[in-house]
N, C-alpha and C positions, 0 to 999 in steps of 0.2 A: 606536568606538562605547562609550557607557557603559553597561556590562552591568549593574552592580548596579541602578541605577534601574529598568531594563527587566526584571530580575529580580523586583524587588519588586511591580512593577506587574502581572505575572503573577500573582504569589503572592496579592496582595490582590484580584484580580478574581474568584479562585474557578474560572477556566476550567479545563477537563480537557484542552484541545487547542488547537493552533493550526491554522489553515487556510492552505495554499499556493494562490495563484491563478495566473494565467498568468504565464510569464516564465522566466527564467534559473535554474533551482534552483541550479547551482554559484554563481552570484552572489547567491543568496537573503540571504546574509550569514553569514560564518562565526560572527560574534557571535551571532547569534540560534540558530544550531545549537548554539553552546556553552551558551546559555541554556535550550533546550530540553532539552538533555542534562541539564545540572544539576538542572532540576526534574522529571526524568522525565515531560515533557509531550509525548506524541505530535503528530506534526505530520499533519494530513489532507490528502489529495489527492482533490478530489471529482470528478465527472464533468466533463470538459472542462477540468481543471486541468493545467497543464503546458505543453508546448510549443504554440504556436499552430498551428492547422489552417487549413484553407481558409476564408476569409471569404466565404461565400456572401451574398447579398443579401437573404435574407430568413431569419427564425428557422424558418420551416416547412422550408425547404431544409435549413438546418443539421441540425435534428431527423431529417429523413427520410434524408440521407446519413449521419447518425451511427449509424444503427440497426446497422450491422454493423462499425463501426471506433471506437466509442466508447472503447474501452480504450487505443487508441494513443497517446494523448498521455501517459497515466501510464505506458505501457510505455517511452516514451522518457524520463519523468523517472526512472522505477525504474533504467533502464540507466545513466543519467546519475550518480545517486547512487552507484551501485555501481562503475561503470567509471572514474569521475573521482576516486574516493578519498574521497568526502565520508564514507561508512560506515566506511571505515578510519580516518579522522582523528576521527570521532565516534563511538565504539564503543557508546555508550549511547543514541544516537538512534533513535527509534522513528518509523516512517513507515506510514501507513495509506491505501490505496486504498479509497475509500468509493464505494458504489453501481455497481460496474463489475464484479460477478461475480468469477470465479476460474477459470473453464474455459480460459482463455488462457495461465495461468502454467505449466503443465507443459511445453509446448513453448518459451516463451519462456525458462525457466530452463536447458532443456536446450541450446538455441541459444546462450546466453551462454556456459556453461560450455564447450561444443564450440569456440566462438571462441576463448575466452580460453586454453583448453589447447593448441590447434593454432597461435594466432598471437599470443597474449597477451605473451609476452617480447619479440617483435619489434615489435609495434604499440603496444603500452600504453606502454612505457618513453620512446618518443619523443613521445608524445602528452599524457600527466600526469606530474607529478613524484611524486606519490604512489605507492609500490610497494605491490601488492595482496598480502597474506599469505593469503589465503582465495580458494576458488573464488567465482564470483559466486552461486551457489545458496546457497553457505554464509553470505554476507552477507545475502542474503534471509531465510534462517531465522533467522537471528540478530537482523534488525532491521525487517524489513518484514512488512505484514500486508495481508490482502484481506478486504473484507466482501462479503458476497452476499445477493441477496433470493431468487433463482429460479436455481439452477444444479446440477441433478441430475449433470451430467457433471463438474463441478467436485468435488462430494462423491464420486463415484465414483473421482476421481483425486487425493483428499486426501493419500495418502501420497507422491505425486509432488510435491506442493506443500508438504505440512507440516502435520500437524493442528494445531499449536501456532500455526499462522499465520493460521488461518481464523476469520472472525467472522461469525455468522449475523446479518441484519438483517430486520426486519419491515417497515421504512421507513413504518411507520403516523405521521401519516394521509395520507400521499402516495398518488398515483394507482397506484404500482407494489405497493402492499402487498396480501397476501392476506388480512388482517384483514376480517372475524372468522373466516376459516376457516385462521387460521395453524397451530394445532394439527394439522388435518388435513393441511396441506400438508407440515408437518415429519415427520409419520408415514409419508407417502408417500416423501418424498424421502431419508429416513434409514433406510428399512427395510434391515435386514442389517447396519447400522454398529453397532460395538461400543459399549455404553452410556457407557464411560468417554470414548470419542472424541466421541460425540454431545454429552455434557454439556460438554466442552472447547469444541466448536465453537459451541454455542447460547448459553453464558454465561460459562464459567469463564476462557476466553481473554480475553474482554473485561473481566471484571472484574479480572483480573491486570493488564492493560496500563493500564487506566485508572484503577486504585486505588480500588475500591469492593468492597462485599460482595455 
């Protein structure tokens, strides 16, 4: 892959992120991961991005079924990025789960760590050539992020996830937004949260990740 022209294209476009759709994230192209890492440009995984799920015959059925499982595809993609060694090979790559909330992450990270610590050396070595030097949760806290719109449970478990890895979203002007009552929603959901942590989650983490004031 001709990386230089692609790098120049990204730079000249003024884009702040790249979006990953459905498909094999390991085969997404190491060249593109390298470009995104060089540019410090985050990769975004929106709802239903990642592994293909059941192809129901109508969008209404898909939306109904997805109500309780819409994080599953990104769970699979996050697990693949971590366990296949992509994040080990590209330590500067940043990946964001968008619009999938964050309450699912504490168990997900605990389970990955548990499996890796009890079976990792035996199972991982025969599956992928890249040796992992960190626990799965450590890769997550170094390189992965999750946005949320409405997730009091996730806020309550922010320390199990990582305060630096959480990004609040209003989702305006889409239907999931609480606007024009966003401030009231924030006050309710962040009650009791330290001001420094609140400011990180509401704005500073996002500004640092995407490089704006």
